[in-house]
NUVOZA-13912 format. One record per residue (C-alpha): residue number from 1; x, y, z. Coordinates in steps of 0.25 Angstrom, whole numbers, m for minus. Layout:
<pts>
<NUM; <X; Y; Z>> ...
</pts>
This chain:
<pts>
<1; <m183; m783; m1193>> <2; <m183; m768; m1195>> <3; <m173; m764; m1206>> <4; <m172; m750; m1201>> <5; <m172; m751; m1186>> <6; <m173; m739; m1178>> <7; <m161; m734; m1169>> <8; <m163; m739; m1155>> <9; <m166; m725; m1150>> <10; <m178; m725; m1159>> <11; <m183; m739; m1157>> <12; <m198; m740; m1157>> <13; <m203; m746; m1144>> <14; <m214; m754; m1152>> <15; <m205; m758; m1164>> <16; <m198; m750; m1175>> <17; <m209; m748; m1184>> <18; <m221; m753; m1176>> <19; <m235; m747; m1182>> <20; <m243; m737; m1174>> <21; <m249; m744; m1162>> <22; <m256; m741; m1149>> <23; <m246; m734; m1139>> <24; <m247; m727; m1126>> <25; <m251; m713; m1128>> <26; <m255; m716; m1143>> <27; <m267; m725; m1145>> <28; <m265; m731; m1159>> <29; <m271; m744; m1161>> <30; <m266; m750; m1174>> <31; <m276; m748; m1185>> <32; <m283; m760; m1190>> <33; <m281; m755; m1205>> <34; <m270; m763; m1212>> <35; <m258; m753; m1213>> <36; <m255; m748; m1227>> <37; <m242; m752; m1232>> <38; <m230; m743; m1234>> <39; <m230; m747; m1249>> <40; <m245; m744; m1250>> <41; <m243; m730; m1244>> <42; <m232; m727; m1254>> <43; <m241; m729; m1266>> <44; <m248; m718; m1274>> <45; <m251; m706; m1265>> <46; <m243; m713; m1254>> <47; <m241; m700; m1247>> <48; <m255; m700; m1242>> <49; <m253; m709; m1230>> <50; <m239; m706; m1229>> <51; <m232; m697; m1218>> <52; <m220; m688; m1221>> <53; <m209; m684; m1211>> <54; <m202; m671; m1213>> <55; <m187; m671; m1210>> <56; <m180; m658; m1208>> <57; <m166; m663; m1210>> <58; <m158; m652; m1203>> <59; <m165; m656; m1190>> <60; <m168; m671; m1191>> <61; <m156; m678; m1188>> <62; <m141; m675; m1189>> <63; <m132; m687; m1192>> <64; <m118; m680; m1193>> <65; <m118; m671; m1181>> <66; <m118; m657; m1188>> <67; <m131; m653; m1181>> <68; <m139; m653; m1194>> <69; <m148; m665; m1198>> <70; <m145; m673; m1210>> <71; <m148; m684; m1219>> <72; <m140; m694; m1211>> <73; <m148; m690; m1199>> <74; <m161; m693; m1207>> <75; <m156; m707; m1211>> <76; <m154; m710; m1196>> <77; <m168; m707; m1193>> <78; <m175; m714; m1204>> <79; <m180; m726; m1195>> <80; <m186; m716; m1186>> <81; <m194; m710; m1197>> <82; <m198; m724; m1202>> <83; <m203; m727; m1188>> <84; <m211; m715; m1188>> <85; <m218; m720; m1200>> <86; <m217; m709; m1210>> <87; <m217; m711; m1225>> <88; <m210; m699; m1230>> <89; <m198; m691; m1226>> <90; <m197; m676; m1231>> <91; <m184; m669; m1230>> <92; <m183; m655; m1229>> <93; <m172; m649; m1238>> <94; <m158; m656; m1238>> <95; <m152; m649; m1250>> <96; <m140; m641; m1250>> <97; <m144; m627; m1244>> <98; <m138; m615; m1237>> <99; <m148; m618; m1226>> <100; <m154; m604; m1226>> <101; <m168; m610; m1224>> <102; <m163; m624; m1219>> <103; <m162; m631; m1233>> <104; <m174; m624; m1239>> <105; <m164; m616; m1247>> <106; <m158; m626; m1257>> <107; <m145; m624; m1264>> <108; <m145; m637; m1271>> <109; <m157; m646; m1274>> <110; <m149; m658; m1278>> <111; <m140; m661; m1266>> <112; <m140; m663; m1251>> <113; <m135; m652; m1241>> <114; <m122; m657; m1235>> <115; <m129; m653; m1221>> <116; <m138; m665; m1223>> <117; <m129; m675; m1231>> <118; <m127; m679; m1245>> <119; <m135; m685; m1257>> <120; <m130; m698; m1252>> <121; <m136; m696; m1238>> <122; <m149; m692; m1245>> <123; <m149; m705; m1253>> <124; <m147; m713; m1240>> <125; <m158; m706; m1233>> <126; <m167; m708; m1245>> <127; <m164; m723; m1245>> <128; <m166; m724; m1230>> <129; <m180; m717; m1232>> <130; <m184; m726; m1243>> <131; <m179; m739; m1236>> <132; <m189; m736; m1225>> <133; <m201; m734; m1234>> <134; <m201; m719; m1233>> <135; <m200; m708; m1243>> <136; <m192; m695; m1244>> <137; <m196; m682; m1248>> <138; <m187; m670; m1251>> <139; <m190; m655; m1248>> <140; <m190; m647; m1261>> <141; <m188; m632; m1261>> <142; <m189; m626; m1274>> <143; <m196; m613; m1272>> <144; <m182; m608; m1269>> <145; <m168; m612; m1268>> <146; <m156; m607; m1260>> <147; <m149; m594; m1265>> <148; <m137; m603; m1265>> <149; <m143; m613; m1275>> <150; <m135; m613; m1288>> <151; <m148; m609; m1296>> <152; <m149; m596; m1288>> <153; <m135; m593; m1288>> <154; <m135; m593; m1303>> <155; <m148; m585; m1303>> <156; <m143; m574; m1295>> <157; <m130; m573; m1302>> <158; <m135; m564; m1313>> <159; <m148; m559; m1320>> <160; <m144; m567; m1332>> <161; <m142; m580; m1325>> <162; <m149; m592; m1331>> <163; <m155; m595; m1318>> <164; <m159; m581; m1315>> <165; <m174; m584; m1316>> <166; <m173; m597; m1308>> <167; <m176; m587; m1296>> <168; <m184; m574; m1295>> <169; <m177; m561; m1297>> <170; <m182; m547; m1297>> <171; <m176; m533; m1298>> <172; <m185; m529; m1287>> <173; <m192; m537; m1276>> <174; <m207; m538; m1274>> <175; <m213; m538; m1260>> <176; <m213; m553; m1257>> <177; <m209; m557; m1243>> <178; <m200; m570; m1240>> <179; <m207; m581; m1231>> <180; <m194; m579; m1223>> <181; <m196; m564; m1220>> <182; <m192; m552; m1229>> <183; <m192; m550; m1243>> <184; <m193; m561; m1253>> <185; <m183; m555; m1262>> <186; <m168; m553; m1260>> <187; <m159; m544; m1267>> <188; <m147; m551; m1275>> <189; <m135; m541; m1277>> <190; <m129; m549; m1288>> <191; <m140; m545; m1298>> <192; <m148; m535; m1290>> <193; <m161; m542; m1291>> <194; <m170; m549; m1280>> <195; <m173; m564; m1279>> <196; <m185; m570; m1273>> <197; <m185; m578; m1260>> <198; <m198; m581; m1254>> <199; <m190; m588; m1242>> <200; <m176; m585; m1238>> <201; <m167; m575; m1245>> <202; <m158; m588; m1248>> <203; <m170; m595; m1255>> <204; <m173; m588; m1268>> <205; <m186; m593; m1275>> <206; <m185; m601; m1288>> <207; <m192; m596; m1300>> <208; <m201; m608; m1304>> <209; <m206; m600; m1316>> <210; <m193; m604; m1323>> <211; <m194; m618; m1329>> <212; <m179; m621; m1327>> <213; <m181; m619; m1312>> <214; <m192; m629; m1312>> <215; <m185; m639; m1321>> <216; <m173; m638; m1311>> <217; <m181; m641; m1299>> <218; <m188; m653; m1306>> <219; <m175; m659; m1310>> <220; <m170; m658; m1295>> <221; <m183; m664; m1290>> <222; <m182; m676; m1300>> <223; <m167; m678; m1295>> <224; <m172; m680; m1280>> <225; <m183; m689; m1284>> <226; <m174; m698; m1293>> <227; <m165; m699; m1280>> <228; <m177; m705; m1273>> <229; <m184; m694; m1266>> <230; <m199; m696; m1264>> <231; <m204; m682; m1266>> <232; <m203; m667; m1262>> <233; <m209; m658; m1251>> <234; <m209; m645; m1259>> <235; <m206; m632; m1251>> <236; <m215; m620; m1253>> <237; <m218; m626; m1267>> <238; <m230; m617; m1269>> <239; <m221; m605; m1270>> <240; <m214; m608; m1282>> <241; <m224; m601; m1292>> <242; <m222; m586; m1290>> <243; <m233; m576; m1295>> <244; <m230; m570; m1308>> <245; <m222; m557; m1307>> <246; <m220; m559; m1292>> <247; <m229; m548; m1288>> <248; <m229; m541; m1274>> <249; <m238; m547; m1263>> <250; <m238; m558; m1253>> <251; <m227; m567; m1258>> <252; <m232; m579; m1250>> <253; <m246; m578; m1256>> <254; <m241; m574; m1270>> <255; <m231; m586; m1271>> <256; <m241; m596; m1265>> <257; <m245; m606; m1276>> <258; <m241; m597; m1287>> <259; <m247; m598; m1301>> <260; <m238; m609; m1307>> <261; <m237; m618; m1294>> <262; <m246; m629; m1299>> <263; <m239; m629; m1313>> <264; <m226; m630; m1306>> <265; <m230; m641; m1297>> <266; <m236; m649; m1308>> <267; <m224; m647; m1317>> <268; <m215; m652; m1305>> <269; <m224; m664; m1304>> <270; <m223; m667; m1319>> <271; <m208; m665; m1319>> <272; <m204; m671; m1306>> <273; <m214; m680; m1300>> <274; <m222; m686; m1311>> <275; <m220; m701; m1312>> <276; <m215; m703; m1298>> <277; <m225; m695; m1290>> <278; <m232; m707; m1284>> <279; <m220; m710; m1275>> <280; <m217; m695; m1272>> <281; <m222; m685; m1262>> <282; <m223; m670; m1266>> <283; <m227; m660; m1256>> <284; <m228; m645; m1257>> <285; <m226; m635; m1246>> <286; <m235; m624; m1249>> <287; <m237; m613; m1240>> <288; <m250; m605; m1242>> <289; <m256; m616; m1251>> <290; <m271; m617; m1250>> <291; <m279; m630; m1249>> <292; <m284; m627; m1263>> <293; <m270; m626; m1269>> <294; <m265; m638; m1261>> <295; <m277; m646; m1268>> <296; <m271; m642; m1281>> <297; <m257; m645; m1278>> <298; <m260; m659; m1272>> <299; <m270; m664; m1281>> <300; <m264; m677; m1287>> <301; <m271; m674; m1301>> <302; <m263; m661; m1302>> <303; <m249; m668; m1300>> <304; <m243; m657; m1291>> <305; <m239; m662; m1277>> <306; <m244; m672; m1267>> <307; <m247; m663; m1255>> <308; <m244; m649; m1249>> <309; <m239; m642; m1236>> <310; <m249; m631; m1233>> <311; <m246; m621; m1221>> <312; <m260; m616; m1218>> <313; <m261; m624; m1205>> <314; <m247; m620; m1200>> <315; <m251; m605; m1201>> <316; <m262; m605; m1192>> <317; <m254; m601; m1179>> <318; <m250; m588; m1185>> <319; <m256; m575; m1188>> <320; <m252; m573; m1203>> <321; <m237; m574; m1202>> <322; <m230; m586; m1196>> <323; <m224; m579; m1184>> <324; <m237; m572; m1179>> <325; <m242; m583; m1170>> <326; <m256; m587; m1166>> <327; <m262; m598; m1159>> <328; <m267; m610; m1167>> <329; <m282; m612; m1168>> <330; <m285; m627; m1170>> <331; <m297; m624; m1177>> <332; <m290; m616; m1188>> <333; <m280; m627; m1189>> <334; <m290; m638; m1191>> <335; <m297; m629; m1201>> <336; <m285; m628; m1210>> <337; <m281; m642; m1209>> <338; <m295; m647; m1212>> <339; <m296; m638; m1224>> <340; <m284; m644; m1230>> <341; <m289; m658; m1226>> <342; <m302; m656; m1233>> <343; <m296; m647; m1245>> <344; <m287; m658; m1249>> <345; <m297; m670; m1247>> <346; <m301; m672; m1261>> <347; <m288; m668; m1268>> <348; <m274; m666; m1264>> <349; <m266; m670; m1251>> <350; <m262; m663; m1239>> <351; <m249; m663; m1230>> <352; <m251; m663; m1215>> <353; <m241; m657; m1206>> <354; <m239; m649; m1193>> <355; <m224; m648; m1194>> <356; <m213; m646; m1204>> <357; <m199; m639; m1204>> <358; <m206; m625; m1206>> <359; <m216; m627; m1194>> <360; <m215; m627; m1179>> <361; <m217; m640; m1171>> <362; <m232; m644; m1172>> <363; <m233; m648; m1157>> <364; <m228; m635; m1153>> <365; <m237; m627; m1163>> <366; <m250; m635; m1164>> <367; <m249; m644; m1151>> <368; <m244; m643; m1137>> <369; <m229; m645; m1135>> <370; <m230; m645; m1120>> <371; <m224; m657; m1113>> <372; <m239; m661; m1109>> <373; <m245; m661; m1123>> <374; <m233; m661; m1133>> <375; <m235; m676; m1137>> <376; <m250; m677; m1137>> <377; <m251; m664; m1145>> <378; <m240; m669; m1155>> <379; <m248; m682; m1157>> <380; <m261; m674; m1158>> <381; <m256; m665; m1169>> <382; <m250; m677; m1177>> <383; <m263; m684; m1176>> <384; <m272; m673; m1182>> <385; <m262; m671; m1193>> <386; <m258; m685; m1197>> <387; <m272; m690; m1198>> <388; <m277; m680; m1208>> <389; <m277; m681; m1223>> <390; <m263; m678; m1229>> <391; <m249; m682; m1228>> <392; <m243; m679; m1214>> <393; <m229; m674; m1212>> <394; <m221; m676; m1199>> <395; <m210; m666; m1197>> <396; <m198; m671; m1190>> <397; <m200; m671; m1174>> <398; <m215; m670; m1176>> <399; <m217; m684; m1173>> <400; <m210; m682; m1159>> <401; <m218; m669; m1156>> <402; <m206; m660; m1157>> <403; <m209; m646; m1152>> <404; <m205; m632; m1156>> <405; <m191; m628; m1150>> <406; <m189; m617; m1139>> <407; <m180; m607; m1147>> <408; <m175; m597; m1137>> <409; <m170; m586; m1147>> <410; <m169; m583; m1161>> <411; <m155; m588; m1161>> <412; <m161; m602; m1159>> <413; <m168; m601; m1173>> <414; <m162; m606; m1186>> <415; <m174; m604; m1196>> <416; <m172; m593; m1206>> <417; <m187; m590; m1206>> <418; <m187; m588; m1191>> <419; <m174; m580; m1191>> <420; <m179; m571; m1202>> <421; <m192; m569; m1195>> <422; <m186; m565; m1182>> <423; <m176; m555; m1188>> <424; <m188; m549; m1196>> <425; <m197; m548; m1184>> <426; <m187; m542; m1175>> <427; <m183; m532; m1185>> <428; <m198; m528; m1186>> <429; <m199; m526; m1171>> <430; <m206; m539; m1167>> <431; <m204; m544; m1152>> <432; <m193; m554; m1152>> <433; <m200; m563; m1142>> <434; <m212; m564; m1150>> <435; <m204; m567; m1163>> <436; <m197; m578; m1156>> <437; <m210; m584; m1151>> <438; <m215; m585; m1165>> <439; <m202; m591; m1170>> <440; <m202; m602; m1158>> <441; <m217; m605; m1162>> <442; <m216; m605; m1177>> <443; <m202; m605; m1181>> <444; <m197; m616; m1191>> <445; <m185; m620; m1182>> <446; <m195; m627; m1173>> <447; <m196; m638; m1183>> <448; <m181; m638; m1186>> <449; <m176; m641; m1172>> <450; <m168; m655; m1173>> <451; <m176; m668; m1173>> <452; <m177; m673; m1158>> <453; <m171; m688; m1159>> <454; <m168; m690; m1144>> <455; <m165; m683; m1131>> <456; <m150; m682; m1133>> <457; <m143; m669; m1136>> <458; <m148; m662; m1149>> <459; <m159; m673; m1149>> <460; <m151; m683; m1156>> <461; <m152; m674; m1169>> <462; <m137; m671; m1169>> <463; <m124; m674; m1162>> <464; <m120; m660; m1166>> <465; <m126; m646; m1163>> <466; <m140; m645; m1170>> <467; <m142; m634; m1180>> <468; <m155; m630; m1172>> <469; <m156; m633; m1158>> <470; <m164; m646; m1153>> <471; <m177; m643; m1146>> <472; <m173; m645; m1131>> <473; <m186; m654; m1129>> <474; <m179; m666; m1137>> <475; <m176; m672; m1124>> <476; <m191; m676; m1123>> <477; <m195; m675; m1137>> <478; <m187; m684; m1146>> <479; <m188; m696; m1156>> <480; <m181; m706; m1147>> <481; <m191; m704; m1136>> <482; <m203; m703; m1145>> <483; <m200; m716; m1152>> <484; <m198; m723; m1139>> <485; <m211; m718; m1133>> <486; <m224; m725; m1139>> <487; <m232; m713; m1135>> <488; <m224; m702; m1142>> <489; <m227; m693; m1153>> <490; <m219; m701; m1163>> <491; <m227; m713; m1161>> <492; <m240; m705; m1163>> <493; <m235; m701; m1176>> <494; <m231; m715; m1180>> <495; <m246; m719; m1176>> <496; <m251; m708; m1185>> <497; <m243; m712; m1197>> <498; <m247; m726; m1195>> <499; <m262; m722; m1196>> <500; <m259; m715; m1208>> <501; <m252; m726; m1214>> <502; <m262; m737; m1210>> <503; <m276; m730; m1211>> <504; <m280; m725; m1225>> <505; <m290; m715; m1219>> <506; <m278; m707; m1214>> <507; <m273; m704; m1228>> <508; <m285; m705; m1236>> <509; <m297; m702; m1227>> <510; <m307; m691; m1227>> <511; <m304; m680; m1217>> <512; <m316; m673; m1209>> <513; <m313; m662; m1199>> <514; <m320; m662; m1186>> <515; <m321; m652; m1175>> <516; <m316; m640; m1184>> <517; <m320; m630; m1173>> <518; <m314; m637; m1161>> <519; <m303; m628; m1156>> <520; <m295; m640; m1150>> <521; <m299; m653; m1157>> <522; <m294; m658; m1171>> <523; <m303; m668; m1176>> <524; <m306; m675; m1190>> <525; <m309; m688; m1196>> <526; <m303; m696; m1207>> <527; <m312; m706; m1215>> <528; <m310; m716; m1226>> <529; <m317; m729; m1230>> <530; <m325; m730; m1217>> <531; <m313; m727; m1208>> <532; <m314; m714; m1200>> <533; <m303; m708; m1191>> <534; <m306; m698; m1181>> <535; <m294; m689; m1177>> <536; <m296; m680; m1164>> <537; <m286; m671; m1158>> <538; <m287; m661; m1146>> <539; <m277; m651; m1150>> <540; <m276; m644; m1137>> <541; <m271; m647; m1123>> <542; <m285; m647; m1116>> <543; <m295; m659; m1116>> <544; <m306; m656; m1125>> <545; <m319; m663; m1129>> <546; <m324; m665; m1143>> <547; <m338; m667; m1148>> <548; <m335; m679; m1157>> <549; <m336; m694; m1157>> <550; <m322; m698; m1153>> <551; <m324; m713; m1153>> <552; <m317; m723; m1162>> <553; <m306; m732; m1163>> <554; <m293; m726; m1158>> <555; <m282; m725; m1168>> <556; <m273; m715; m1161>> <557; <m272; m706; m1149>> <558; <m262; m698; m1141>> <559; <m268; m703; m1128>> <560; <m268; m717; m1122>> <561; <m283; m718; m1121>> <562; <m295; m714; m1130>> <563; <m307; m710; m1123>> <564; <m316; m711; m1135>> <565; <m323; m698; m1132>> <566; <m322; m683; m1136>> <567; <m312; m679; m1125>> <568; <m299; m676; m1130>> <569; <m287; m673; m1121>> <570; <m276; m663; m1123>> <571; <m270; m666; m1137>> <572; <m277; m679; m1138>> <573; <m278; m685; m1152>> <574; <m286; m697; m1157>> <575; <m288; m705; m1169>> <576; <m300; m714; m1170>> <577; <m305; m723; m1181>> <578; <m320; m724; m1181>> 
</pts>
């Protein structure tokens, strides 16, 4: 008997936790390899064959009807996540916060914001996650705090404050720009000096040069680990080491992987993770990091972090800056992804993702979200990502093929980055229609519309008024319908996760890119101990023919049949063992 039965509306038509299988619209014969047990997967470097699911708590599930997601809502959906088959849940910040940047501006590192619940609610969630054999990772934001954090309030109180040098203060600003538009310096009237904020004006940067700052952060991290947390995803962690003297210049480049970054992360490992790191997951978000730097960060012999998030592949559909749009060239995407695969082949480890809370929906961005092709393109994108070398990350709703939202006007947006850009662009004389098009295409609110649980009002996310409008297409795209449909995107994700869990070649095999110059086809092989997988995907809405031996034992496809030839139909994806 299943000790954690799914609610009736999410009953799996084939049984609550059935393994991936051959289903209509998804050819997936059971592998004849003996599945790796959950215990074995959770051994040393257990995260290599694991899959992480990111939850943006504000938008995931609301249990109390206030229109904002909370911890109680997550608890109610744990069986759904267990059925999906993921190993780790990553929570975006739930700490007390003024919510200037939706929780990435933390005012208390050691508590839970009442919006989301309490520490008791957190403990209940953690227990529920562990009971189901999963792990829970917290977001850690320590490049900056909120300006309402007691540390900063004390720092700004006077020039003689004991915490004055916990942050960066200058009598005159340099020319650095904030990632959220405008100057990276804010004048503070109390002491008539300027403080540094690489992000929002309400997110002052911590001074990691001060040992007392580092000690306070490490102590806080140990408290969460002692509570049972299984690791951290560390926000913009490569920006914590600032260049000496804070010279004029490109602030993004100057602060990327500063001179003491490796020293700081090695110290963090010694002070926080050493002795228990075998059971933890540590991942660093690192905008601008290179393959060479990532190899250093993730080399186990250096004892820094387990893996990095890099951004190179999600910057290919822009001309320099995020809001200057250009069409994606699949050949460029493959070149970047392949370089990261090959660059981390001998040492280090990679994170695999299309979506997260800062990125628009992948099926609208890299796929085709039209009614005709949405499902198949979502499956194709998932297939080429999940079978690469690295740890895949699923962002909430990605497993349903959720799409970008139809924001009608600037009043529909909530994200500070989008609002700031709009105001700055209009003030500079840019065309409002063009600016809105860019926001609809690349804005972060696309990822933050509420999770679509069913076809009811507000998609089953809340009984109240949602903090951000639900995408109108929730009547067709929702979890209830997906779980009940054996050919859905949801069940394709389950099949991909099942392959990663059961076939060692997926986690540990060699990666060989194929057809690098093909403008439509993504292809590669994975090989280990005599087993080879061929992954093929037509990333276009046209039928194409590839000059490649496409024969083999079908393991997974997003079409009912497998012609065993080089013809690939619109958004067709195949996984073959040969």
